[in-house]
C-alpha positions in Angstrom: 92.0 9.9 322.8 89.5 10.9 320.1 86.2 9.1 320.6 84.9 7.4 317.5 81.9 5.8 319.1 80.0 8.8 320.2 80.1 7.7 323.9 81.6 10.9 325.2 78.2 12.5 325.6 76.9 9.5 327.5 79.8 9.8 329.9 79.0 13.4 330.5 75.4 12.7 331.2 76.3 10.1 333.8 78.2 12.7 335.8 77.0 12.8 339.5 77.9 16.4 340.1 74.9 18.7 339.9 77.0 21.5 338.3 78.2 19.1 335.6 74.6 18.0 335.0 73.5 21.5 334.4 76.4 22.1 332.0 75.4 18.9 330.1 71.8 20.1 329.9 73.0 23.4 328.4 75.1 21.4 325.9 72.2 19.2 325.0 70.2 22.2 324.0 72.8 23.1 321.3 73.0 19.6 319.7 71.0 18.1 316.9 69.4 14.7 317.6 71.9 12.8 315.4 74.9 15.0 316.4 77.8 13.0 317.8 80.2 14.4 320.5 83.7 13.4 319.6 85.7 14.9 322.4 85.6 17.5 325.2 87.8 19.6 327.5 86.9 21.0 330.9 88.4 24.1 332.4 87.9 25.4 335.9 88.8 28.9 335.0 87.3 31.4 332.6 87.1 31.5 328.8 89.2 34.3 327.3 87.8 36.0 324.2 90.2 38.3 322.4 89.5 40.5 319.4 91.4 43.3 317.6 89.6 45.8 319.9 89.2 44.1 323.3 89.9 41.2 325.6 87.2 39.7 327.9 86.8 36.8 330.2 83.6 34.7 330.7 82.9 32.2 333.4 83.7 32.0 337.0 80.9 29.7 338.1 81.4 26.3 339.7 81.0 24.5 336.4 83.8 26.4 334.8 84.0 25.9 331.0 83.0 22.9 328.9 84.5 22.8 325.5 83.1 20.2 323.1 84.0 19.1 319.6 81.2 17.3 317.7 81.1 15.9 314.2 79.6 19.2 313.1 80.9 22.1 315.2 82.6 23.3 318.4 80.5 24.2 321.4 81.4 26.3 324.5 79.3 26.0 327.6 80.2 28.6 330.2 79.0 28.6 333.9 78.5 32.1 335.0 77.0 33.5 338.2 73.8 34.2 336.3 73.5 30.8 334.6 74.9 28.8 331.7 75.8 30.5 328.5 76.5 28.7 325.2 78.2 29.5 321.9 78.6 27.5 318.7 81.5 27.7 316.2 80.8 25.9 312.9 83.9 24.1 311.5 83.6 26.3 308.4 84.4 29.3 310.6 87.5 27.9 312.3 90.6 29.6 311.1 93.1 27.9 313.4 93.4 25.7 316.5 96.6 25.4 318.6 98.0 24.2 321.9 100.5 26.1 324.1 102.1 23.7 326.6 103.9 25.7 329.3 105.8 24.5 332.4 102.8 25.3 334.7 99.8 25.2 332.4 98.5 24.3 329.0 96.2 26.5 327.0 94.1 25.7 323.9 93.3 28.5 321.5 90.7 28.5 318.7 90.8 31.4 316.2 87.5 32.1 314.4 87.1 34.1 311.2 85.5 37.4 312.1 85.2 36.7 315.8 88.7 36.6 317.2 90.4 34.1 319.4 89.0 32.0 322.2 91.4 30.6 324.8 91.0 28.3 327.8 93.2 26.3 330.2 92.1 22.7 330.4 91.9 21.1 333.8 93.8 18.2 332.4 96.4 18.3 329.6 95.7 14.6 328.7 94.8 14.1 325.0 94.8 17.9 324.3 97.2 17.5 321.3 94.9 14.9 319.7 91.8 17.0 320.3 93.4 20.1 318.6 94.6 17.9 315.8 91.1 16.6 315.3 89.7 20.2 315.3 92.2 21.2 312.7 91.5 18.2 310.5 87.7 18.5 310.8 87.6 22.2 310.1 89.8 21.9 307.1 87.8 19.0 305.8 84.5 20.8 306.3 85.7 23.9 304.6 87.1 22.1 301.6 83.9 20.1 301.2 81.6 23.0 301.7 83.6 24.9 299.1 83.2 22.1 296.6 79.5 21.9 297.4 79.1 25.7 296.9 80.7 25.3 293.5 78.4 22.4 292.7 75.3 24.5 293.7 76.4 27.3 291.4 76.8 24.9 288.5 73.4 23.4 289.3 71.8 26.9 289.2 73.4 27.4 285.7 72.2 24.0 284.7 68.6 24.8 285.6 68.6 28.1 283.7 70.3 26.6 280.6 67.7 23.8 280.4 64.8 26.2 280.8 66.3 28.4 278.0 67.0 25.5 275.7 70.8 26.0 275.8 71.8 22.4 275.4 75.6 22.8 275.3 75.6 25.1 278.3 73.4 22.7 280.2 75.7 19.8 279.4 78.8 21.7 280.5 77.1 22.9 283.8 76.0 19.3 284.6 79.4 17.9 284.0 80.9 20.6 286.2 78.4 19.9 289.0 79.2 16.2 288.9 82.9 16.9 289.0 82.4 19.0 292.2 80.3 16.3 293.8 83.0 13.7 293.0 85.6 16.0 294.5 83.6 16.4 297.7 83.1 12.6 298.0 86.8 12.0 297.6 87.6 14.5 300.2 85.1 13.1 302.6 86.4 9.6 302.2 89.8 10.7 303.3 88.6 12.4 306.5 88.0 11.1 310.0 85.4 8.3 310.2 83.4 10.1 312.8 82.5 13.0 310.4 82.0 10.9 307.2 78.3 10.3 307.8 77.3 13.9 308.3 79.5 15.0 305.4 78.1 12.3 303.1 74.6 13.5 304.0 75.5 17.1 303.0 76.9 15.8 299.7 73.9 13.7 299.0 71.6 16.6 299.7 73.3 18.7 297.0 73.2 15.7 294.7 69.5 15.5 295.3 69.2 19.2 294.6 71.0 18.6 291.3 68.5 15.9 290.3 65.5 18.0 291.5 66.7 20.9 289.5 67.1 18.7 286.4 63.6 17.4 286.9 62.0 20.8 287.5 63.8 22.5 284.7 63.0 19.7 282.2 59.4 20.0 283.3 59.4 23.7 282.9 61.1 23.5 279.5 58.5 21.0 278.3 55.7 23.2 279.4 57.2 26.2 277.6 57.6 24.2 274.4 54.0 22.9 274.8 52.7 26.4 275.2 54.6 27.7 272.2 53.4 25.0 269.9 51.1 26.6 267.4 48.0 24.5 266.2 48.5 23.0 262.8 45.3 24.6 261.6 47.2 28.0 261.8 50.5 26.9 260.4 49.6 24.0 258.1 52.9 22.4 259.1 52.2 18.9 260.4 55.8 17.9 260.7 56.8 21.1 262.5 54.0 20.8 264.9 54.6 17.1 265.5 58.3 17.8 266.1 57.5 20.6 268.6 55.0 18.4 270.5 57.4 15.4 270.4 60.2 17.6 271.7 58.1 18.8 274.6 57.1 15.2 275.4 60.8 14.3 275.4 61.5 16.9 278.1 58.7 15.5 280.2 60.0 11.9 279.7 63.4 12.9 281.1 61.8 14.7 284.0 59.6 11.6 284.7 62.6 9.3 284.7 64.4 11.5 287.2 61.3 11.7 289.4 60.9 7.9 289.5 64.6 7.3 290.0 64.8 9.7 292.9 61.3 9.1 294.4 60.2 12.7 293.9 56.4 13.3 294.4 56.2 15.2 291.1 55.9 12.0 289.0 52.0 12.1 288.7 52.1 15.7 287.5 54.7 14.9 284.9 52.8 11.8 283.8 49.8 14.0 283.3 51.8 16.3 281.0 53.0 13.3 279.0 49.4 12.1 278.6 48.4 15.5 277.4 51.2 15.4 274.8 50.2 11.9 273.7 46.6 13.1 273.3 47.8 16.0 271.2 49.9 13.8 269.1 47.1 11.3 268.6 44.8 14.2 267.4 47.5 15.5 265.2 48.2 12.0 263.7 44.5 11.8 262.5 44.4 15.3 261.0 46.2 14.8 257.6 44.1 11.9 256.5 40.9 13.4 257.9 41.5 16.7 256.0 42.4 14.8 252.9 39.2 12.9 253.1 37.2 16.1 253.5 39.0 17.7 250.6 38.1 14.7 248.4 34.4 14.9 249.4 34.4 18.6 248.5 36.0 17.8 245.2 33.4 15.2 244.4 30.6 17.6 245.2 32.0 20.4 243.1 30.0 21.9 240.2 31.6 23.7 237.3 34.8 22.6 235.6 37.1 25.3 237.0 35.9 24.8 240.6 36.1 21.0 240.2 39.7 21.2 239.0 40.7 23.6 241.9 39.1 21.3 244.5 40.6 18.1 243.0 44.1 19.8 243.0 43.5 20.7 246.7 42.5 17.1 247.5 45.7 15.9 245.8 47.8 18.3 247.9 46.1 17.0 251.0 46.7 13.4 250.2 50.4 14.2 249.5 50.7 15.8 252.9 49.1 12.8 254.5 51.7 10.6 252.7 54.6 12.7 253.7 53.5 13.7 257.2 55.7 12.6 260.0 58.9 11.7 258.1 61.8 12.2 260.4 59.7 13.2 263.4 59.1 9.8 265.1 55.3 10.4 265.0 53.2 7.8 263.2 50.4 9.5 261.2 47.3 7.7 260.2 47.3 6.2 256.7 49.2 3.3 255.2 51.8 4.2 252.6 50.7 2.0 249.7 47.0 2.8 249.9 47.9 6.5 250.0 50.1 6.2 246.9 47.3 4.4 245.1 44.9 7.2 246.1 47.3 9.8 244.9 47.8 8.0 241.5 44.0 7.9 241.1 43.7 11.6 242.0 46.4 12.5 239.5 44.6 10.5 236.8 41.3 12.3 237.7 43.0 15.7 237.5 44.6 14.9 234.2 41.3 13.9 232.8 39.6 17.0 234.0 42.3 19.3 232.7 42.5 17.7 229.2 38.7 17.6 229.0 38.5 21.2 229.9 41.2 22.1 227.5 39.3 20.3 224.7 36.1 22.1 225.7 37.8 25.4 225.4 39.5 24.5 222.1 36.0 23.7 220.7 34.6 27.0 221.9 37.6 28.8 220.4 36.9 27.1 217.1 33.3 28.2 217.2 34.4 31.8 218.0 37.3 32.0 215.6 35.4 33.9 212.8 33.1 36.0 214.9 35.3 36.9 217.9 39.0 36.1 217.3 40.0 37.8 220.6 37.7 35.6 222.7 38.8 32.6 220.8 42.4 33.4 221.5 41.7 33.8 225.2 40.1 30.4 225.4 43.0 28.8 223.5 45.4 30.4 226.0 43.5 29.0 228.9 43.3 25.6 227.2 47.1 25.7 226.8 47.5 26.5 230.5 45.4 23.5 231.4 47.5 21.3 229.2 50.7 22.7 230.5 49.6 22.0 234.1 48.5 18.6 233.1 51.9 17.9 231.4 53.7 19.1 234.6 51.6 16.7 236.7 52.1 13.8 234.2 55.8 14.3 234.3 55.8 13.7 238.1 53.5 10.7 238.2 53.0 7.6 236.1 49.4 8.4 235.0 49.3 10.4 231.8 51.4 11.0 228.7 53.5 14.2 229.2 54.8 14.1 225.7 51.3 13.9 224.2 50.0 16.7 226.4 53.0 18.9 225.4 52.3 18.1 221.7 48.6 19.0 222.0 49.5 22.3 223.8 51.8 23.2 221.0 49.1 22.5 218.5 46.7 24.9 220.3 49.3 27.6 220.5 49.7 27.3 216.7 46.0 27.7 216.3 46.1 30.8 218.5 48.8 32.4 216.4 46.7 31.9 213.2 44.0 34.1 214.8 46.3 37.1 215.0 
């Protein structure tokens, strides 16, 4: 009868015959600490090994042959005149197991992929059918589960590469396929003999852990790649693009951290450090638009000369507009409250309108003074004055301060004056 308690090995160790004890010691050397012996056969004769090219016999010592089935593999222990010899056969290598019950003797044969057939004649035919049935069931189960796990590992490999490369759809498909393979393996293991379920469950969970570790490492790697590729905003001038890139990198790190914490991986502190670096970068970025706008305003207020002043006040307006619009749709909170920024922009618009209209009138006055002595120079000044008024009208049309219609009317008036000079 198949032993489900793992007590077969204890029974073997309790043997009082010295030859048996030596066979058990040899067996012990082939077993893992947690490996369970399920059943065994003893034969007083030799073990016959037959391949396509040859047939040989091994054994002949007092201990004969000990054939053991564990929850993981088959083990032969052979007593020879020169000592005990052992050989392992993983269940994944078993092609077939059979019993041949004759009138005078019973033989058990195990065919192994690539190694041929091993045959022995048990000293007792009791429970031989059950043992062979167990070997057949266990080997088929192992092979089916190992096949599912191999498929899962292949999908996990694709998963890691896809995440690293940013191929979201491929990563999703590979992950789902890996989960399907793991689910198949669990279902198959649940339908197998109880004695092998624990070891198979361990193999399945090891691959599942590999899946999670791959997800964590690839997310970490993807985040680091994104972080390295993020160009400083001082080079691009693109606050939103930079913020989105940093935020995306941070998102990869967050996923990696969640996996590390859930699985108890020791990479959690490293990932947390990456997140803190991204947070620091985002905090610095969040301050930049308002800070640069403030510097632009200071430069405008310090400007001398009307043309330079207008240019700097226009630049300050552009900077404050960037500060107002920065972060929309990115999830990053930039410094600066919306209403104060809008008031500041309205004030800047009013200031620019004043500067442009004042400069236009200064140029118009100069043109009037030059009209008789230097009509060409007067015309040039009127053209520049019209440009100022046109720009002022464009700005007034976008914002509340200013009267766009009045500015357009004054520009038309100066154009008429310019035409009279020709």
